[in-house]
RODO-2510 file (C-alpha; in nm, 4 decimals, decimal comma):
residues 522
     n   res          X          Y          Z
     1     m     1,7924    -0,1673    -0,3303
     2     s     1,6708    -0,2526    -0,6430
     3     i     1,6955    -0,6454    -0,6945
     4     i     1,7633    -0,5423    -1,0659
     5     s     2,0359    -0,3398    -0,9987
     6     l     2,4411    -0,4011    -1,0111
     7     k     2,4030    -0,2824    -0,6538
     8     f     2,2093    -0,5973    -0,5118
     9     l     2,4176    -0,8758    -0,7717
    10     a     2,6737    -0,7764    -0,5707
    11     f     2,5270    -0,7985    -0,2464
    12     l     2,3828    -1,1366    -0,3560
    13     t     2,7477    -1,2542    -0,4646
    14     i     2,9065    -1,1485    -0,1216
    15     t     2,6440    -1,3051     0,0820
    16     l     2,6959    -1,6116    -0,1742
    17     f     3,0295    -1,6149    -0,0301
    18     a     2,9854    -1,5612     0,3013
    19     y     2,7354    -1,8111     0,3211
    20     y     2,9236    -2,1520     0,1947
    21     i     3,2427    -2,0523     0,3398
    22     v     3,0924    -2,0165     0,7197
    23     p     3,0360    -2,3668     0,9172
    24     r     2,7386    -2,4806     0,8161
    25     r     2,5757    -2,4392     1,1592
    26     f     2,6052    -2,0351     1,0606
    27     q     2,4726    -2,0382     0,7503
    28     w     2,1216    -1,9300     0,8391
    29     w     2,2755    -1,6603     1,0760
    30     v     2,4568    -1,4821     0,7247
    31     l     2,1105    -1,5145     0,5980
    32     l     1,9563    -1,3459     0,9222
    33     i     2,2536    -1,0459     0,8485
    34     a     2,2181    -1,0124     0,5399
    35     s     1,8223    -0,9494     0,5647
    36     g     1,8678    -0,7060     0,8513
    37     v     2,1539    -0,4807     0,6294
    38     f     1,9213    -0,5305     0,3070
    39     y     1,5899    -0,4030     0,4777
    40     a     1,8198    -0,1413     0,6188
    41     l     1,9595    -0,0022     0,2712
    42     a     1,6174     0,0244     0,1969
    43     g     1,4967     0,3433     0,4807
    44     i     1,6427     0,2927     0,8288
    45     q     1,3597     0,4592     0,9298
    46     y     1,1373     0,1281     0,7893
    47     i     1,3095    -0,0860     1,0750
    48     v     1,0915     0,0164     1,3219
    49     f     0,7546    -0,1186     1,2104
    50     v     0,9168    -0,4446     1,1131
    51     a     1,0703    -0,4293     1,4368
    52     a     0,7954    -0,4142     1,6140
    53     s     0,5900    -0,6419     1,4325
    54     i     0,8045    -0,9149     1,4941
    55     l     0,8676    -0,8783     1,8314
    56     i     0,4800    -0,8484     1,8871
    57     s     0,4030    -1,1823     1,7019
    58     f     0,6705    -1,3416     1,7989
    59     f     0,5965    -1,3237     2,1763
    60     g     0,2209    -1,3509     2,0851
    61     a     0,2450    -1,7154     1,9294
    62     k     0,4960    -1,8446     2,1273
    63     l     0,2434    -1,7964     2,4608
    64     i    -0,0170    -1,9216     2,2809
    65     s     0,1813    -2,1990     2,1826
    66     e     0,2604    -2,2510     2,5886
    67     l    -0,0761    -2,2528     2,6548
    68     l    -0,2297    -2,4998     2,3720
    69     t     0,0742    -2,7370     2,4683
    70     r     0,0246    -2,6717     2,8344
    71     q    -0,3246    -2,8003     2,8476
    72     k    -0,2714    -3,0980     2,6087
    73     m    -0,0584    -3,2121     2,8997
    74     e    -0,2606    -3,1274     3,2021
    75     s    -0,6019    -3,2678     3,0278
    76     e    -0,4011    -3,6429     3,0091
    77     g    -0,5345    -3,7060     3,3449
    78     m    -0,8752    -3,5132     3,3307
    79     e    -1,2382    -3,6605     3,2810
    80     k    -1,4274    -3,5960     2,9445
    81     t    -1,6397    -3,2931     3,0740
    82     e    -1,3486    -3,1305     3,2783
    83     r    -1,1093    -3,2033     2,9678
    84     r    -1,3868    -2,9789     2,7639
    85     r    -1,4028    -2,7206     2,9786
    86     r    -1,0336    -2,6719     3,0486
    87     k    -0,9662    -2,6910     2,6679
    88     a    -1,2476    -2,4177     2,5956
    89     e    -1,1392    -2,2169     2,8826
    90     v    -0,7551    -2,2234     2,6826
    91     k    -0,9262    -2,1653     2,3479
    92     r    -1,0726    -1,8344     2,4680
    93     k    -0,7269    -1,6870     2,6268
    94     c    -0,5707    -1,8373     2,3249
    95     r    -0,8345    -1,6501     2,0957
    96     g    -0,7905    -1,3237     2,3021
    97     i    -0,4008    -1,3705     2,2626
    98     l    -0,4274    -1,3656     1,9087
    99     v    -0,6642    -1,0688     1,8474
   100     c    -0,4433    -0,8473     2,0250
   101     n    -0,1798    -0,9445     1,8037
   102     l    -0,3192    -0,8944     1,5136
   103     t    -0,5101    -0,6023     1,5862
   104     v    -0,1739    -0,4633     1,6529
   105     v     0,0109    -0,5986     1,3345
   106     i    -0,2549    -0,5445     1,1197
   107     s    -0,3044    -0,1917     1,2792
   108     f     0,0823    -0,0996     1,1372
   109     l    -0,0434    -0,1948     0,7827
   110     a    -0,3692     0,0227     0,8132
   111     i    -0,2618     0,3114     0,9395
   112     l     0,0440     0,3758     0,7192
   113     k    -0,1423     0,2816     0,3693
   114     y    -0,5130     0,3539     0,5049
   115     s    -0,5318     0,6723     0,7071
   116     n    -0,4966     0,8854     0,4078
   117     f    -0,7244     0,7880     0,2727
   118     a    -0,9512     0,7695     0,5178
   119     i    -0,9286     1,1452     0,5353
   120     v    -0,9595     1,2450     0,2002
   121     n    -1,2598     1,0550     0,2186
   122     f    -1,4193     1,1756     0,5352
   123     n    -1,2775     1,5286     0,4018
   124     v    -1,5829     1,5243     0,1260
   125     l    -1,7867     1,4263     0,4095
   126     l    -1,6599     1,7330     0,6166
   127     s    -1,6907     1,9127     0,2579
   128     a    -2,0859     1,8768     0,2406
   129     l    -2,0962     1,9979     0,6296
   130     n    -1,9239     2,3132     0,5612
   131     a    -1,7071     2,2124     0,8412
   132     p    -1,3116     2,2530     0,8534
   133     r    -1,1031     1,9662     0,6663
   134     l    -0,8498     1,7639     0,8170
   135     s    -0,4595     1,7716     0,6738
   136     t    -0,3071     1,4109     0,5324
   137     l    -0,0607     1,3164     0,7134
   138     d     0,2838     1,2735     0,5844
   139     l     0,3516     0,8781     0,6635
   140     v     0,6085     0,6512     0,5214
   141     l     0,5051     0,3132     0,4145
   142     p     0,7908     0,0603     0,5174
   143     l     0,9330    -0,1930     0,2516
   144     g     0,7126    -0,4720     0,2253
   145     i     0,4759    -0,4425     0,4626
   146     s     0,1704    -0,5713     0,3038
   147     f     0,4118    -0,9073     0,2028
   148     y     0,5140    -0,9009     0,5721
   149     t     0,1906    -0,8108     0,7435
   150     f     0,0412    -1,1268     0,6120
   151     q     0,2905    -1,3820     0,6415
   152     i     0,2861    -1,2993     1,0350
   153     v    -0,0354    -1,2764     0,9912
   154     a    -0,0781    -1,6677     0,8562
   155     y     0,2003    -1,7642     1,1145
   156     l     0,0170    -1,6491     1,3879
   157     v    -0,3161    -1,8051     1,2666
   158     d    -0,1416    -2,1283     1,2349
   159     v    -0,0054    -2,1519     1,5909
   160     y    -0,3546    -2,0820     1,7038
   161     r    -0,5245    -2,3615     1,5131
   162     g    -0,2126    -2,6110     1,6388
   163     k    -0,0803    -2,6191     1,2485
   164     f     0,2569    -2,6093     1,4434
   165     k     0,4179    -2,4800     1,7509
   166     a     0,5717    -2,1790     1,7823
   167     e     0,9170    -2,0790     1,7069
   168     q     1,1375    -2,0627     2,0293
   169     n     1,4369    -1,8456     1,9031
   170     l     1,3814    -1,4698     1,8290
   171     a     1,6370    -1,4873     1,5907
   172     r     1,5294    -1,7359     1,3445
   173     y     1,1914    -1,6244     1,3744
   174     a     1,3239    -1,2797     1,2229
   175     l     1,4855    -1,4266     0,9582
   176     f     1,1236    -1,6207     0,8684
   177     v     0,9713    -1,2773     0,8555
   178     l     1,3116    -1,0723     0,6710
   179     f     1,4949    -1,3586     0,4156
   180     f     1,5897    -1,0680     0,1901
   181     p     1,4935    -1,2213    -0,1085
   182     q     1,1197    -1,2388    -0,0869
   183     i     1,0839    -0,9171     0,1480
   184     t     0,9712    -0,6796    -0,1529
   185     e     0,7088    -0,8815    -0,2814
   186     g     0,6641    -1,2085    -0,1926
   187     p     0,5404    -1,4924    -0,2430
   188     i     0,3757    -1,4563     0,0950
   189     a     0,5628    -1,7993     0,2150
   190     r     0,4173    -1,9873     0,5590
   191     y     0,5965    -2,1033     0,8410
   192     d     0,6002    -2,4837     0,8082
   193     q     0,7746    -2,4829     0,3892
   194     l     0,9847    -2,2075     0,4144
   195     s     1,1983    -2,2510     0,8374
   196     p     1,3101    -2,6045     0,7089
   197     q     1,4928    -2,4898     0,4303
   198     l     1,6393    -2,1430     0,5840
   199     f     1,7485    -2,3373     0,9181
   200     g     1,8654    -2,6497     0,7515
   201     q     2,2481    -2,6999     0,6725
   202     k     2,3672    -2,6797     0,2794
   203     e     2,6427    -2,7859     0,1050
   204     f     2,7599    -2,6004    -0,2238
   205     d     2,5576    -2,7370    -0,4753
   206     y     2,6781    -2,6054    -0,8615
   207     d     2,3494    -2,7227    -0,9907
   208     n     2,1781    -2,4571    -0,7413
   209     l     2,4133    -2,2050    -0,8531
   210     r     2,3515    -2,2464    -1,2156
   211     f     1,9894    -2,2854    -1,1634
   212     g     1,9633    -1,9898    -0,9774
   213     a     2,1360    -1,7788    -1,2492
   214     q     1,9241    -1,9321    -1,5325
   215     l     1,6025    -1,8392    -1,3652
   216     m     1,7773    -1,4880    -1,2466
   217     i     1,8617    -1,3662    -1,6323
   218     w     1,4801    -1,5147    -1,7815
   219     g     1,3383    -1,2727    -1,4758
   220     f     1,5709    -1,0171    -1,5735
   221     f     1,4882    -1,0748    -1,9577
   222     k     1,1391    -1,0194    -1,8214
   223     k     1,1774    -0,6962    -1,6797
   224     v     1,4028    -0,4756    -1,8233
   225     v     1,3525    -0,6282    -2,2052
   226     i     0,9116    -0,6610    -2,2049
   227     a     0,7932    -0,5355    -1,9140
   228     d     0,9938    -0,1987    -1,9188
   229     r     1,0166    -0,1468    -2,3011
   230     l     0,6741    -0,1877    -2,2672
   231     a     0,5872     0,0500    -2,0146
   232     l     0,7123     0,3385    -2,2276
   233     m     0,3739     0,3302    -2,4322
   234     v     0,1814     0,2278    -2,1401
   235     n     0,2644     0,5456    -1,9230
   236     n     0,2440     0,7755    -2,1805
   237     v    -0,0763     0,6756    -2,3091
   238     y    -0,1956     0,6684    -1,9397
   239     g    -0,0648     0,9382    -1,8580
   240     n    -0,2411     1,1348    -2,1234
   241     e    -0,6056     1,0353    -2,0928
   242     a    -0,7289     1,3697    -2,2596
   243     k    -0,5120     1,3340    -2,5446
   244     y    -0,6293     1,0021    -2,6688
   245     s    -0,8771     0,8197    -2,7617
   246     g    -1,0751     0,4900    -2,9095
   247     p    -0,8509     0,1145    -2,9106
   248     v    -0,5616     0,2457    -2,8749
   249     f    -0,6622     0,2738    -2,4716
   250     l    -0,7437    -0,1307    -2,5313
   251     l    -0,4213    -0,1885    -2,6785
   252     a    -0,2412     0,0248    -2,4291
   253     t    -0,4459    -0,1537    -2,1379
   254     a    -0,3419    -0,5011    -2,3460
   255     f     0,0123    -0,4330    -2,3036
   256     f    -0,0218    -0,3327    -1,9527
   257     s    -0,1529    -0,6583    -1,8965
   258     i     0,1746    -0,7948    -2,0688
   259     e     0,3916    -0,5301    -1,8709
   260     i     0,2233    -0,6319    -1,5317
   261     y     0,2855    -1,0085    -1,5656
   262     a     0,6639    -1,0194    -1,7014
   263     d     0,7267    -0,7115    -1,4102
   264     f     0,5629    -0,9190    -1,1063
   265     s     0,6559    -1,2874    -1,2666
   266     g     1,0027    -1,1423    -1,4053
   267     c     1,0594    -1,0326    -1,0408
   268     m     0,9714    -1,3881    -0,8825
   269     d     1,1740    -1,5171    -1,0856
   270     i     1,4939    -1,2922    -0,9749
   271     v     1,4154    -1,3957    -0,6011
   272     t     1,3437    -1,7433    -0,6490
   273     g     1,6493    -1,7630    -0,8585
   274     a     1,8201    -1,5805    -0,5849
   275     a     1,6963    -1,7964    -0,2679
   276     e     1,7982    -2,1129    -0,4711
   277     m     2,1312    -2,0309    -0,5264
   278     f     2,1263    -2,0660    -0,1199
   279     g     1,8961    -2,3997    -0,1903
   280     i     1,6029    -2,2481    -0,0751
   281     k     1,2831    -2,2864    -0,2989
   282     l     1,0004    -2,0568    -0,2511
   283     a     0,6424    -2,1185    -0,3252
   284     p     0,5601    -2,0717    -0,6795
   285     n     0,3678    -1,7641    -0,7052
   286     f     0,2729    -1,7810    -1,0506
   287     n     0,1812    -2,0604    -1,3450
   288     h     0,1106    -1,9120    -1,6548
   289     p    -0,2192    -1,7390    -1,5900
   290     y    -0,2806    -1,6232    -1,9359
   291     f    -0,3138    -1,9409    -2,0476
   292     s    -0,6502    -2,0130    -1,8148
   293     r    -0,9605    -2,0494    -1,9537
   294     t    -1,1917    -1,9110    -1,7173
   295     i    -1,1377    -1,6397    -1,4521
   296     p    -1,1837    -1,8434    -1,1313
   297     e    -0,8700    -2,0265    -1,3026
   298     f    -0,7010    -1,7036    -1,3851
   299     w    -0,6636    -1,6471    -0,9599
   300     r    -0,5486    -2,0133    -0,9197
   301     r    -0,2522    -1,9434    -1,1664
   302     w    -0,1997    -1,5559    -1,0585
   303     h    -0,0226    -1,4483    -0,7556
   304     i    -0,0662    -1,7869    -0,5721
   305     s     0,0417    -1,7155    -0,2920
   306     l    -0,1860    -1,4342    -0,2100
   307     s    -0,5029    -1,5570    -0,3540
   308     s    -0,4316    -1,8617    -0,1490
   309     w    -0,3645    -1,6584     0,1539
   310     f    -0,7297    -1,4848     0,1403
   311     r    -0,8622    -1,8346     0,1222
   312     d    -0,7238    -1,9875     0,3881
   313     y    -0,7342    -1,6583     0,6157
   314     v    -1,0396    -1,4926     0,4384
   315     f    -1,2802    -1,6468     0,2609
   316     y    -1,3202    -1,9862     0,4797
   317     p    -1,3313    -1,8099     0,7945
   318     v    -1,5769    -1,5882     0,6946
   319     a    -1,7689    -1,8523     0,5398
   320     a    -1,7329    -2,0700     0,8614
   321     s    -1,8844    -1,7127     1,0737
   322     g    -2,2214    -1,6686     1,2348
   323     l    -2,3241    -1,4185     0,9807
   324     s    -2,2200    -1,6279     0,7236
   325     l    -2,4068    -1,9624     0,8911
   326     k    -2,7459    -1,7906     0,9228
   327     l    -2,7307    -1,6463     0,5919
   328     n    -2,6931    -1,9493     0,4871
   329     k    -2,9742    -2,0920     0,6713
   330     g    -3,2403    -1,7985     0,5618
   331     a    -3,1327    -1,8391     0,1499
   332     r    -3,1341    -2,2013     0,1632
   333     r    -3,5259    -2,1762     0,3465
   334     f    -3,6191    -1,9141     0,0479
   335     f    -3,4679    -1,9808    -0,2338
   336     g    -3,3751    -2,3763    -0,2200
   337     n    -3,1062    -2,5547    -0,1587
   338     k    -2,8782    -2,5061    -0,4673
   339     a    -2,9755    -2,1978    -0,5524
   340     g    -2,9170    -2,1478    -0,1665
   341     r    -2,6185    -2,2536    -0,1379
   342     i    -2,4854    -2,0440    -0,4091
   343     i    -2,6444    -1,7061    -0,2823
   344     s    -2,5044    -1,7363     0,0581
   345     s    -2,1382    -1,8379    -0,1173
   346     c    -2,1698    -1,4409    -0,2235
   347     f    -2,0947    -1,2716     0,0765
   348     p    -1,7579    -1,4256     0,1552
   349     v    -1,6826    -1,4210    -0,2117
   350     l    -1,7610    -1,0373    -0,2077
   351     v    -1,5779    -0,9551     0,1304
   352     v    -1,2262    -1,1616    -0,0374
   353     w    -1,2342    -0,9523    -0,3147
   354     m    -1,2870    -0,6227    -0,1325
   355     l    -1,0337    -0,6988     0,0794
   356     t    -0,8281    -0,7864    -0,2112
   357     g    -0,8944    -0,4652    -0,4250
   358     l    -0,7809    -0,2306    -0,0596
   359     w    -0,4709    -0,4787    -0,0204
   360     h    -0,3234    -0,3474    -0,3727
   361     g    -0,3969     0,0039    -0,3135
   362     a    -0,5801     0,2833    -0,0813
   363     q    -0,8012     0,3925    -0,3808
   364     w    -1,1389     0,3772    -0,4878
   365     n    -1,0301     0,1932    -0,8269
   366     f    -0,8618    -0,0606    -0,6276
   367     v    -1,2097    -0,1142    -0,4431
   368     a    -1,3559    -0,1004    -0,8005
   369     w    -1,1534    -0,3574    -0,9143
   370     g    -1,2028    -0,6092    -0,6620
   371     i    -1,5408    -0,5522    -0,6715
   372     f    -1,5480    -0,6009    -1,0868
   373     y    -1,3673    -0,9339    -1,0149
   374     g    -1,5874    -1,0540    -0,7289
   375     v    -1,8985    -1,0040    -0,9189
   376     l    -1,7348    -1,1555    -1,2200
   377     i    -1,6656    -1,5111    -0,9869
   378     i    -1,9906    -1,5451    -0,8388
   379     l    -2,1354    -1,4825    -1,2095
   380     s    -1,9388    -1,7693    -1,2830
   381     m    -2,0843    -1,9954    -1,0354
   382     v    -2,4288    -1,9097    -1,0910
   383     l    -2,3743    -1,9485    -1,4695
   384     e    -2,1905    -2,2532    -1,4438
   385     p    -2,4978    -2,4645    -1,5010
   386     v    -2,5887    -2,2766    -1,7887
   387     y    -2,2616    -2,3009    -1,9570
   388     r    -2,2939    -2,6327    -1,9679
   389     k    -2,6643    -2,6663    -2,0601
   390     l    -2,5688    -2,4886    -2,3837
   391     d    -2,2133    -2,6508    -2,4374
   392     a    -2,4271    -2,9807    -2,4681
   393     l    -2,6991    -2,7921    -2,6687
   394     l    -2,4970    -2,6793    -2,9030
   395     h    -2,2404    -2,9291    -2,9182
   396     i    -1,9321    -2,7434    -2,8603
   397     r    -1,6336    -2,9974    -2,7973
   398     t    -1,5003    -2,8382    -2,5176
   399     e    -1,1625    -2,9930    -2,4987
   400     s    -1,0832    -2,9140    -2,8311
   401     f    -0,8234    -2,6739    -2,9317
   402     g    -1,0499    -2,4339    -3,0709
   403     w    -1,2364    -2,3934    -2,7916
   404     r    -0,9761    -2,3579    -2,5715
   405     l    -0,8399    -2,0576    -2,7329
   406     f    -1,1105    -1,8822    -2,7717
   407     q    -1,1699    -1,9576    -2,3831
   408     m    -0,7946    -1,7910    -2,3347
   409     v    -0,8602    -1,5321    -2,5464
   410     r    -1,1742    -1,4948    -2,3867
   411     t    -1,0480    -1,4850    -2,0292
   412     f    -0,7115    -1,2787    -2,1387
   413     f    -0,9720    -0,9949    -2,2702
   414     i    -1,1666    -0,9427    -1,9636
   415     c    -0,8637    -0,9232    -1,7462
   416     t    -0,7510    -0,6712    -1,9896
   417     i    -1,0743    -0,4480    -1,9375
   418     a    -1,0274    -0,5224    -1,5641
   419     r    -0,6635    -0,4056    -1,5731
   420     v    -0,8336     0,0009    -1,6299
   421     f    -0,9489     0,0327    -1,2981
   422     f    -0,5769    -0,1624    -1,1935
   423     r    -0,3504     0,0904    -1,3946
   424     a    -0,5690     0,4542    -1,3898
   425     n    -0,4494     0,6499    -1,1582
   426     s    -0,8404     0,7166    -0,9497
   427     l    -1,1628     0,6024    -1,0161
   428     p    -1,3324     0,9214    -1,2689
   429     d    -0,9868     0,8327    -1,4847
   430     a    -1,0900     0,4774    -1,5345
   431     l    -1,4461     0,5528    -1,5840
   432     l    -1,2959     0,8586    -1,8568
   433     i    -1,0835     0,5805    -2,0495
   434     f    -1,4286     0,3518    -2,0946
   435     s    -1,5919     0,6412    -2,1942
   436     k    -1,3342     0,6705    -2,4642
   437     m    -1,2008     0,3262    -2,5348
   438     f    -1,4836     0,2170    -2,7880
   439     g    -1,4824     0,5438    -2,9906
   440     a    -1,2648     0,6293    -3,2652
   441     w    -0,8919     0,6096    -3,3314
   442     r    -0,7805     0,9514    -3,2005
   443     v    -0,4105     0,9678    -3,1866
   444     p    -0,2109     1,2741    -3,2331
   445     g     0,1611     1,2642    -3,3980
   446     g     0,0438     0,8850    -3,5079
   447     f     0,1337     0,5345    -3,3757
   448     f     0,5026     0,5779    -3,2871
   449     s     0,4567     0,9058    -3,0911
   450     l     0,2489     0,6929    -2,8331
   451     g     0,6440     0,5857    -2,6217
   452     m     0,7525     0,3262    -2,8301
   453     d     1,0156     0,4381    -3,1847
   454     r     0,9497     0,1533    -3,4440
   455     a     1,2796    -0,0435    -3,2747
   456     d     1,1407    -0,0342    -2,9242
   457     f     0,8034    -0,1884    -3,0612
   458     a     0,9720    -0,4981    -3,2879
   459     v     1,1660    -0,5647    -2,9918
   460     a     0,8738    -0,5778    -2,7560
   461     v     0,7003    -0,8021    -3,0127
   462     v     0,9789    -0,9721    -3,0710
   463     s     1,0390    -1,0626    -2,6969
   464     m     0,6694    -1,1295    -2,6392
   465     l     0,6765    -1,4252    -2,9223
   466     i     0,9787    -1,5377    -2,7240
   467     l     0,8070    -1,5215    -2,4165
   468     l     0,4639    -1,6737    -2,5245
   469     t     0,7068    -1,9713    -2,6798
   470     v     0,8660    -2,0504    -2,3722
   471     s     0,5587    -1,9944    -2,1768
   472     i     0,4149    -2,2639    -2,4035
   473     l     0,7087    -2,4777    -2,3518
   474     q     0,6744    -2,4468    -1,9969
   475     e     0,3332    -2,6387    -1,9772
   476     h     0,4597    -2,9498    -2,1231
   477     m     0,8377    -2,9818    -2,0340
   478     n     1,0928    -2,8279    -1,7555
   479     i     1,2729    -2,6688    -1,9983
   480     r     1,6261    -2,6813    -1,7327
   481     k     1,6407    -2,9773    -1,6756
   482     r     1,6187    -3,0504    -2,0685
   483     l     1,8975    -2,7885    -2,1468
   484     s     2,0848    -2,8969    -1,8967
   485     e     2,0781    -3,2488    -2,0264
   486     r     2,1904    -3,0952    -2,3718
   487     s     2,6350    -3,0236    -2,4776
   488     l     2,8127    -2,8137    -2,2607
   489     v     2,8845    -2,5707    -2,5927
   490     l     2,4853    -2,5325    -2,6564
   491     k     2,4439    -2,4827    -2,3052
   492     w     2,6678    -2,1721    -2,2812
   493     g     2,5036    -2,0626    -2,6166
   494     v     2,1798    -2,0057    -2,4324
   495     y     2,2874    -1,8876    -2,1731
   496     l     2,5782    -1,6408    -2,2997
   497     t     2,2721    -1,5489    -2,5832
   498     a     2,0284    -1,4865    -2,3458
   499     l     2,2460    -1,2254    -2,1059
   500     f     2,3599    -1,0745    -2,3954
   501     v     1,9653    -1,0294    -2,4684
   502     v     1,9290    -0,8671    -2,1500
   503     i     2,1934    -0,6310    -2,1627
   504     v     2,1745    -0,5116    -2,5098
   505     f     1,8075    -0,4651    -2,5202
   506     g     1,7066    -0,3967    -2,1552
   507     v     1,5555    -0,0385    -2,0924
   508     y     1,7837     0,1089    -1,8275
   509     g     1,7780     0,4149    -1,6654
   510     s     1,5813     0,6975    -1,3693
   511     t     1,3774     0,8247    -1,6749
   512     n     1,1660     0,5390    -1,7038
   513     s     0,9918     0,2464    -1,5010
   514     g     1,2782     0,0121    -1,5108
   515     t     1,3996     0,1574    -1,1347
   516     s     1,1336    -0,0287    -0,9334
   517     f     0,8565    -0,2842    -0,9679
   518     i     0,4798    -0,2516    -1,0273
   519     y     0,4099    -0,4388    -0,6940
   520     e     0,6706    -0,2553    -0,4936
   521     r     0,3945     0,0122    -0,4590
   522     f     0,1580    -0,2623    -0,2948
***
């Protein structure tokens, strides 16, 4: 059930009605039942995997929490030496339980998502050896598995670290994993932030309903008016690489940069708005990333929950690992403290970005995309002192509007180049596009044969200007709050106009990308 369908709106309406009419202590049960139904409607065969992940992680985290609690109670009357020994012993047991749980939960994702990728690449080796090739597997990819797996991993690690105690109620924990607005594409929630909201008793609040509906309409506008319209050109160009050449690829990729932002952030607006109607605030996942002045800043603003997840659960552990510490020590010895620190930081950065690429897709073009960003971030660390010296030497006013605009355009251009790896169907296709991108313009049939006619193009340009204007205003004010303070006529005029635009200018139908969101594939 797509979250932009009338079925989802009907489902949401029924759930809201039930949520606010039942006694408040049963409200979370309404969310749990609705989440279970929502997931079952996506495919009954998917439930086995998510149910197994929930059961394994629930009991594993509970056992870890019990061991840590018992150790703290027992250590109160122990001597210092005995207390340390007991703590180390319990820590080893907890680490073993954690590793087992993580192995099983991550294995579901690895097997279902990456088995065929491994088989295809292993077959290349077998072909070179003239050995019989392996057959690929017919596997299903459960709805939201990449997102809920990372959510479960964060929960297990946080319990192990003693950040909070494990949930003792299996049904409550299942709701945390399955909460239907965020199960498809995130944001990747942290238990200590989301659970108090899921299980708190809520009174009906008209403002929650109104603000949630506003955000959903804005998300629909970004998705069906902008993203799905731009997809008409993007899909046509990227589906016919041999037909075109020249800057048409740069234009299509720039449109794809806007498409994927409007698509993904539009989805986040819809699910955040839906959750807000229940009085639940999901963590923000976007903060106007194309206003970023550098690539590291871009990734602090884009897919925030994923970036912070990799920082907390991959980068920091890898940076603190024995191998990283050895690299750090060796690099400092040979290159000095400052250079050594930068060199030793390269290892966890590359690990994070290779995994980020693989998380997005089991294809070499995604790996190349991850490495591309990893190298860029390493270069930004290495060259930062050089940039500062150049700024001083050239007397550049780094806070001037012109310089900030230049940096934003530069960052957008770099991100657009990287999108070629992301959007291409394969790594060879991406390399083909790069080889043709800066050649002569060749578009048989003219510009309006690319997928959008004049009307579509006009609507796309106007809609992108609206998106840009609203984004600029959002950087300086809370538009929803400002609008709520205006007259009833003005408020409802804006609401109805926005709804009218979505209904009239939205791109609908099974023949275009409007049937799904881009990140549902991941």
